[in-house]
Residue, then its C-alpha position, 0 to 999 in steps of 0.5 A: x473354693x476352687x470353683x468358686x475360681x474358675x469363673x475368675x478368666x471367664x470375667x476377665x475375658x468378657x471385660x477385655x472383649x467389652x472393653x474393645x468394643x469401647x474403643x474400636x472405630x466407629x463408621x462415620x457417615x459420609x455426605x453423599x451428594x447427587x449427580x447434575x446433568x445438564x447441557x450448554x446451548x447457544x441462546x440464539x441458535x440453542x446449538x450446544x457450545x463445546x469445550x465450555x468450563x462449569x465450575x462451582x464456586x467453593x468447591x472442586x466440582x467441575x465439567x466441561x461440555x463435550x461437542x453437543x454441549x452436555x456435561x454432568x457435574x458430578x456427586x453436588x451436595x444439597x444446598x444453593x450453589x454459585x455455578x460459574x461458566x466460562x467459554x473463550x467464545x462467551x465469557x465468563x458468567x455465573x448462575x444460581x443453581x439449587x439442589x435438593x436431596x432427592x430431587x432430579x435436577x437437570x440444568x440449562x445454561x443458555x449463552x449469548x456472544x459478547x464481545x472480549x476485550x482484549x489487551x490493547x496492541x502496540x505496534x511501533x514502525x521505524x524509518x529507513x533511517x531510524x533503522x540505518x542509525x540503530x543497526x550501523x554502530x555506536x558512531x553514525x553521525x548525520x547531517x540533517x535538512x534542519x541543520x543545513x537550512x540553519x547554516x545558510x548564510x553562516x556557512x561558507x560551503x558544505x564542507x564547513x558545515x561538515x566541520x561545525x556539525x560532525x566531531x572529528x573532523x577538520x578542514x584545511x585550504x589554503x585561503x579562506x576565500x577560496x571554494x576549491x580545493x578543500x580538505x576535509x578529513x578525520x584527525x585520525x586518517x593521518x595515523x592510519x595512512x599508508x602513504x607518508x607526508x599524503x597532502x590530504x586524507x579524503x574520505x570516500x565520497x558518495x553524492x546520491x550512490x555515486x562516488x565522486x574522484x575529487x572531492x576536493x573540489x565538491x565541498x565548495x561546488x554544490x550550493x547549500x540549498x541543494x543538500x538534503x542530508x549528509x551522512x558520515x561514517x568513520x574510518x573504523x567502520x567505513x572499511x567493513x560496510x563499503x570496502x576498498x577505497x573507504x579507508x579515511x571514512x565515507x561521506x554519503x551525499x543526498x540532494x534534494x532532487x537526487x533525479x527525476x522519478x517517474x510519475x513525480x508531480x509538484x506539490x500542489x499539480x495533480x497529474x493528468x492520466x494519458x489515456x482514460x481509467x476505464x474502471x470508472x465506467x463499467x460499462x465499456x466503450x461503445x466501439x461498433x456505435x462510435x465508429x458508425x456515429x463518426x462515419x455517418x458525420x464524416x459523410x456528411x462533412x465530405x459531402x458537404x464540403x465538396x459541394x462547396x469546394x467544386x463551386x470555386x474548383x474544378x478538375x481537368x484530368x491533373x489540373x485543379x482550376x481555380x473559378x473563384x476570388x482569393x478569399x472565397x477560394x480559401x473558405x472554400x478550401x477550409x470548409x472542404x477540410x473542416x467540414x470532415x473533420x467536424x462531422x467524425x468528431x461530433x458524430x463519434x462524441x454522441x454516439x459513443x457516450x455513455x451514462x459515466x463518460x464522453x469523448x473529448x473534443x480536442x483529441x477526436x479532431x486531432x485524429x481525424x485531421x491525420x487522416x483527411x488531410x493525406x486522404x485529400x492529398x492522395x486523392x487529388x496528386x498528379x499521381x491519383x489521375x495516372x495510379x487508380x491504387x494511389x486513388x483508392x489509397x486516398x479515398x481509403x483514408x477518408x471513407x475509413x480512415x477517418x472514423x477509425x481514427x476517431x474511433x480510437x481517439x473517443x476511447x483513448x481520451x474521454x471525460x467522466x460525465 
C-alpha cells in the first residue's frame, strides 16, 4: 500500500507545473513599421530646404530636415498616410504617401514658395498737440481756431473769448466798452495770492513763445482774426512746467503767422528756385563751350559797335568829338553798348545749350552789361590816355569780363527745354 501512495507527490507537482504554464503571460507580437527616408527640395532650384517639419497625421511620427533637406520618418506602419509638410517660407502642404510592408520607400518632396498672409499691422500716429493733450495732465484747456472763428462778431475781445470758452476763469474790467486794462484771472488765484488786496492775479502770458509783461493791455489789442490757438494751463500745473512767474496759471497764445518762415510760400504760388537745379540736367554745364561762344559774340558785337560809333565819334587824345546829329549820335552810342551785350548773351545761349537745358537771356544780358559799361568807361576816360594800366583794365573788362560774366549767368540761371 505504501508504493502506490508514492506517486501522489509527483502527480501534484505535474499539476502545479501545468497550471503555472497556463496562467503565464503570453508574448504579444508588436507591429513594427519601417523607416522612410526622404529629401525636401525647392521646386525651382532643386536645392535642399532646411528646417522643414514633416509629420504623419494621426500619429506621433515626425521629423525635421537637415541643412541638405534630408530627413527620416522612423517606424512608419504600413498603410496610406497623410504627410503634412510645414515651413515658414513655403507654407503648409499635405501629401498622400503609401507604405507597403517589405517594400522600401524613399520620399522626395518638392516645395514652391508662396506668399504668406500675415495679420494686418495697425500704426497709429498723433500730432504734437494730441501728444501735449495726452501728457500734460487732466486739466488741458484749449481754444481752437474753429472756436475763434465762431466767436468773431459775438465776443468783444480775446479776454471775453477765453472767459466764455474756458471754465474757472473770470474777467473784470472797469467799463464794458473799454478794450484795455482787462483783468483775466482764475477764480482760485485769489486764494493762493501772496500779496493781499492785489488788483488782479494775472496768469503768465506767452505770445508765440515770448513773455508779455502787461497782459491786461494785450487781451483787447490782438484782433480776433489773428489768433490761431490759445492753451490755458491752470495754476496747480503751470508752476511745475513753467517755473517762477506762473503761480497764477499760464496762457499760451499762438497767432496765425507768428513769424516769417524761410522759404514759406503762400498757397497757390510756386517758389522760384534762385539758381538752376543741375539734377535736372545730368550732362552738366558746358563751361568751355559757353565761354567761347560768349567771347565770339562779344568780339563781333564790339567790332560792329565800335565801327558804327566811329562814324559819329572821333577821338583826339582825351577829347571825343561828335560829327553826327543828335539822334544819330544817340543811336551810334547805343549800338556801341548794346551790340557786344547782345552778341555775348546770344553766343552763350547758342553754344551752351544742352539736350535738357539752355541759358536764360535776361540774366546773361545783365551780366554782360555790368562789364561793358565799366569797360568803356575805363577805356575812354581821360585818365586812360595818361595811364596804360587803366586802359588795359578797361580792355580786359570788355574782352574777358563780358564772356566770364555771361558764362556765369548762363550756368546759374537756366531753363529746362
